[in-house]
C-alpha positions in Angstrom: 93.2 90.0 72.6 90.7 87.1 73.1 87.8 86.9 75.5 84.2 87.7 76.3 82.6 91.1 76.2 83.2 93.6 79.0 81.0 92.7 82.0 79.9 95.4 84.5 80.4 94.2 88.1 77.7 94.5 90.7 78.7 95.6 94.2 76.6 93.9 96.9 76.7 93.3 100.6 78.7 96.5 101.2 80.2 96.8 104.7 82.2 100.0 105.5 84.9 100.3 108.1 87.5 102.9 109.2 90.6 102.3 111.2 89.4 103.7 114.5 86.4 101.5 115.4 84.7 98.3 114.6 81.6 100.2 113.4 80.7 100.7 109.8 82.1 103.9 108.5 84.8 104.4 105.8 86.0 101.0 104.5 84.0 99.2 101.9 83.8 95.4 101.8 81.6 94.1 99.0 81.0 91.1 96.8 81.3 91.5 93.0 79.0 89.2 91.1 79.9 88.1 87.6 77.8 86.8 84.8 78.8 83.2 85.6 78.2 83.6 89.4 81.9 83.7 90.3 82.6 86.3 92.9 85.3 88.5 94.3 85.4 90.5 97.6 86.5 94.1 97.3 87.8 95.9 100.4 88.7 99.5 100.1 89.9 101.6 103.1 91.5 104.8 104.3 93.6 105.1 107.4 93.3 108.2 109.7 96.4 110.4 110.1 97.1 109.1 113.6 100.6 108.9 115.0 99.9 106.6 118.0 102.8 104.3 118.7 102.1 100.6 117.9 103.4 97.6 116.0 102.7 95.0 113.3 103.7 92.6 110.4 102.8 90.6 107.3 103.3 87.0 106.4 103.4 83.8 104.7 100.4 82.8 102.6 99.2 86.1 101.2 98.3 86.3 97.5 98.8 90.1 97.3 101.2 92.0 95.1 102.2 94.8 97.4 105.9 95.2 98.3 106.8 91.5 98.1 105.0 88.3 97.5 106.3 84.9 98.5 105.2 82.0 96.4 106.5 78.4 96.1 107.4 77.6 92.5 108.3 74.2 91.1 111.4 74.8 89.2 112.4 72.8 86.1 116.1 72.8 85.0 118.3 75.6 83.8 118.4 77.0 80.3 121.1 79.0 78.6 119.0 81.3 76.4 116.3 82.9 78.5 113.6 84.8 76.7 110.3 86.4 77.6 107.5 86.5 75.1 104.5 88.8 75.4 101.3 86.8 75.6 98.8 89.4 76.4 98.3 93.2 76.2 95.4 95.5 77.0 95.4 99.2 76.3 93.7 101.7 78.5 92.5 105.3 77.9 93.9 106.4 81.3 97.0 106.2 83.4 97.7 102.7 85.0 99.8 102.6 88.1 99.0 99.3 89.9 98.3 95.7 89.1 97.7 92.6 91.2 97.4 88.8 90.6 95.5 86.0 92.2 93.1 83.2 91.5 89.8 85.0 92.2 87.4 82.6 90.6 88.8 79.3 91.9 89.7 77.7 88.6 93.4 77.4 89.4 94.3 80.0 86.7 95.8 83.3 87.7 93.8 86.4 87.1 94.8 90.1 86.9 93.3 93.0 89.0 93.9 96.5 87.7 92.6 99.6 89.6 92.0 102.6 87.3 92.6 105.8 89.2 91.1 108.2 86.7 87.7 106.7 86.1 87.4 105.0 89.6 86.9 101.5 88.2 88.3 98.1 89.1 89.1 95.7 86.2 89.5 92.0 86.7 90.9 89.9 83.8 90.1 86.2 84.2 93.0 84.0 83.0 92.6 81.2 80.4 95.6 79.3 81.9 97.7 79.8 78.7 99.0 83.3 79.4 96.1 85.1 77.8 93.1 86.7 79.5 89.4 87.5 79.0 88.3 91.0 78.5 87.9 92.8 81.8 85.0 92.6 84.3 84.5 96.2 85.3 83.2 97.5 88.6 82.7 101.1 89.6 84.4 102.0 92.9 83.7 105.4 94.4 87.2 105.9 95.6 90.6 106.9 94.2 92.1 103.5 94.0 95.8 102.7 94.7 97.9 99.7 95.7 96.0 96.5 95.7 96.5 93.2 97.6 94.7 89.9 98.1 94.0 87.1 100.5 91.2 85.2 102.1 89.9 87.8 104.6 86.6 86.1 105.6 87.8 82.4 105.8 85.6 81.2 103.0 88.5 79.7 100.9 88.0 82.4 98.2 90.6 85.1 97.5 89.5 88.6 98.4 90.9 92.0 97.4 92.0 95.0 99.4 92.5 98.4 97.8 94.0 101.6 99.3 92.2 104.9 98.9 95.3 106.8 98.1 93.9 110.3 98.4 92.2 110.4 101.8 95.1 110.2 104.2 98.0 108.7 102.4 97.7 104.9 102.8 100.1 103.5 100.3 101.6 100.0 100.6 99.5 97.1 101.8 100.5 93.8 103.3 98.2 90.9 104.3 99.2 88.3 106.9 98.4 86.5 110.1 100.2 88.8 112.5 99.2 87.3 115.8 99.1 83.5 115.1 95.3 83.2 115.2 95.0 81.7 111.7 93.2 84.9 110.6 94.6 87.3 108.0 95.4 90.9 109.2 96.3 94.1 107.4 99.4 96.2 107.5 99.3 99.6 105.8 102.0 102.2 105.3 100.9 105.9 105.3 103.2 108.3 103.5 101.3 111.4 104.7 101.1 110.7 108.4 104.5 108.7 108.4 103.0 105.8 110.2 102.3 102.1 109.7 98.8 100.9 110.7 97.8 97.4 111.8 94.3 96.1 111.5 93.8 92.7 113.1 91.2 90.6 111.3 88.1 89.0 112.9 88.0 86.4 110.2 84.7 87.7 108.7 86.1 90.4 106.5 86.0 93.0 109.2 88.9 94.3 111.4 89.6 95.6 114.9 90.4 99.3 115.5 93.7 100.1 114.0 97.0 100.4 115.9 99.6 102.6 114.4 103.3 103.4 115.0 105.6 106.2 113.8 108.1 105.5 111.0 110.6 107.6 109.2 109.4 110.2 106.7 107.4 108.7 103.8 107.4 105.0 104.4 106.6 103.8 100.9 107.7 100.1 100.9 107.5 97.2 103.3 108.8 93.6 103.2 108.2 90.8 105.7 110.0 87.7 106.7 111.4 86.0 109.8 114.7 87.9 110.0 115.9 86.5 113.3 114.7 82.9 113.2 112.2 83.1 116.1 109.2 81.9 114.0 107.5 85.3 114.2 107.0 87.6 111.2 109.2 90.7 111.2 109.1 93.6 108.8 111.4 96.1 107.2 110.2 99.5 106.0 111.9 101.8 103.5 111.6 105.5 104.4 112.0 107.5 101.1 112.5 111.0 102.4 114.4 109.9 105.6 116.7 107.9 103.4 116.7 105.0 105.8 115.6 101.4 106.2 114.3 100.3 109.6 113.9 96.7 110.9 111.0 95.9 113.2 110.9 92.5 115.1 107.6 90.7 115.6 106.7 89.4 119.1 104.0 87.1 117.7 101.0 88.9 119.1 100.7 91.6 116.4 103.1 93.9 118.1 106.7 94.7 117.1 110.0 96.1 118.5 112.0 98.7 116.6 115.3 96.8 116.2 117.6 99.0 114.2 117.8 101.6 111.4 120.2 101.8 108.5 121.0 105.0 106.7 120.9 104.4 102.9 122.7 107.6 101.7 120.1 107.8 99.0 116.3 107.6 98.8 115.2 103.9 99.0 112.1 103.1 97.0 111.4 99.5 96.0 112.4 97.1 98.8 112.7 93.3 98.5 113.9 90.3 100.5 115.1 86.8 99.8 117.9 84.3 100.7 120.3 85.5 98.0 123.4 83.8 99.4 121.7 80.6 100.3 122.8 80.8 103.9 119.3 80.4 105.4 119.2 84.1 106.3 117.1 86.7 104.5 118.9 89.5 102.6 117.5 92.9 101.6 117.5 94.6 98.2 116.4 98.1 97.7 116.2 100.1 94.5 116.8 103.8 94.0 115.2 105.4 91.0 117.0 108.7 91.2 120.5 107.4 90.7 119.6 104.0 89.2 121.3 102.0 92.0 120.6 98.5 93.2 121.8 97.8 96.7 122.1 94.4 98.4 122.3 94.0 102.3 123.4 90.6 103.5 121.6 89.3 106.5 123.2 87.8 109.6 120.1 85.9 110.8 119.7 88.0 113.9 117.8 90.9 112.3 121.0 92.8 111.4 122.5 93.4 108.0 125.6 94.7 106.3 125.7 96.5 103.0 127.5 94.2 100.6 127.0 95.1 97.0 125.9 98.2 95.0 125.1 98.0 91.3 124.4 100.6 88.6 121.4 99.8 86.4 120.7 101.2 82.9 118.0 103.6 84.0 115.6 104.5 86.8 114.8 101.2 88.7 111.1 101.4 89.4 110.0 97.9 90.4 111.6 94.5 90.9 110.7 90.8 91.2 113.0 88.2 92.8 113.0 84.6 91.5 114.9 81.8 89.8 114.2 82.7 86.2 116.7 80.4 84.5 116.2 77.3 86.6 119.7 77.2 88.2 118.4 77.2 91.8 119.7 80.7 92.5 117.5 83.7 93.0 117.7 86.4 90.3 116.4 89.9 90.2 114.2 91.3 87.3 113.8 95.1 87.3 111.5 97.4 85.3 113.1 100.6 84.0 110.8 103.5 84.5 109.6 105.1 81.2 111.8 102.7 79.2 110.7 99.9 76.8 113.2 97.6 78.4 113.6 95.7 81.6 116.8 94.3 83.1 117.6 90.9 84.6 120.5 90.3 87.0 121.4 86.7 87.5 122.7 85.4 90.8 125.4 82.8 91.5 124.1 82.0 95.0 126.7 84.1 96.9 124.6 87.2 97.3 126.3 88.9 94.4 124.4 89.7 91.2 125.7 89.7 87.7 125.8 92.6 85.2 122.3 93.7 84.3 121.1 92.2 81.0 118.6 94.2 78.9 115.4 92.6 77.5 113.1 94.4 75.1 109.5 95.1 76.0 106.5 96.5 74.2 105.6 98.5 77.4 107.2 101.4 79.1 107.6 99.4 82.3 106.4 100.7 85.6 105.4 97.9 87.9 106.2 94.1 87.7 104.4 91.2 89.4 105.4 87.6 89.3 103.1 84.6 88.7 102.8 81.4 86.6 100.2 82.3 83.9 100.4 79.2 81.7 100.9 76.4 84.2 104.4 75.4 83.1 105.9 76.2 86.5 108.1 78.9 85.0 108.2 82.4 86.4 106.1 84.7 84.2 105.3 88.4 85.0 102.8 91.1 84.3 103.8 94.7 83.8 101.9 98.0 84.1 102.9 100.6 81.6 103.8 104.1 82.5 101.6 105.1 79.6 98.3 103.2 79.4 98.9 99.5 78.9 99.0 96.3 80.9 101.0 93.3 79.5 101.9 89.7 80.4 105.1 88.0 79.5 105.8 84.3 79.5 109.2 82.8 80.5 110.3 80.7 77.6 113.2 79.0 79.4 113.5 75.3 78.6 113.5 73.2 81.7 113.6 69.5 82.5 114.4 68.8 86.2 112.6 69.5 89.4 113.6 71.8 92.3 111.9 74.5 94.5 112.6 78.2 95.1 110.9 81.1 96.8 110.2 84.2 94.7 109.0 87.6 95.5 107.8 91.0 94.2 108.9 94.4 95.2 108.3 97.8 93.8 108.7 101.6 93.9 105.0 102.5 93.9 
């Protein structure tokens, strides 16, 4: 692996917030200074175990890697023989669960963010723009770090980072979006202990209003956002793992939401994703089930209701997924990590909402979590994977392309 020596990060300008007041208390916002004066904002927080009814969402221009990410990709013609080549690997001495991507030093190259739960450190790998990365910049964080997301939280045109403290009260999945149309990014956080979703509306300076929260099903571990009923407001869907249900919540446009409907899944939904799989201008839902290796597709009607249309059996426990046009045919495909396996599976779409038979690809990593990005600037969909052992690796899409089109792509995952 090429790169500079490890650099210790310096946390400065710390501001601490909790979810119940606007006063400094339990959430850390800090600037990490690098050797070359580039900087990243860290924000770590814990949500109280409140069960007050409320509402919320997530939206369009977030950079984060929580349940799903939407990113515009320039697509270049289809290829018959799709391969993925490993371009980067970094081995850790402790267990790695989460990984995030974003341009955190404003050089137009995508970087990696890896929270290390055992030694309470945050590692940032600056990208070279060719699929490889520098050795990590390391910062000590005095919290048990979990899911990580990114966005410009203080309106300074630099990407910031939000990290869940997964041990305090169960905050799990994070989403970043403008929930109330004020052009300021807000936070949406699921809590798998209190069985709530919390909304923290942003002030535009990296701080947030007191949280509002609303009750969900049991163990809400995954959220996706989109406009599911074409009213130009962001809605969200949450997967309730223990309740074995998926619930749809409609946004009003002011940061509050209505509980629209609930669907029984008959099995425990884990990773949840969304995209226009049948190209009918309505958003579909996909959820993965690790226990029975099932992949389920719900077709959307465009009015926030769905019907279960397809169920597929994968090779193994489906832990994480990413949605995108991997072979350049202008149809959204689904790439899935197989937990504990040194393979991942890819299901090609024909644009009807149906997916093809899973195809196995070899990996040097026992895949846990996948995140999409373009790491080498060729407009192809690459991905980074966290290893259920101790590794992080990046894979480049080697599809040969030659014509231009556009597709939306997204990430979703079990963790």
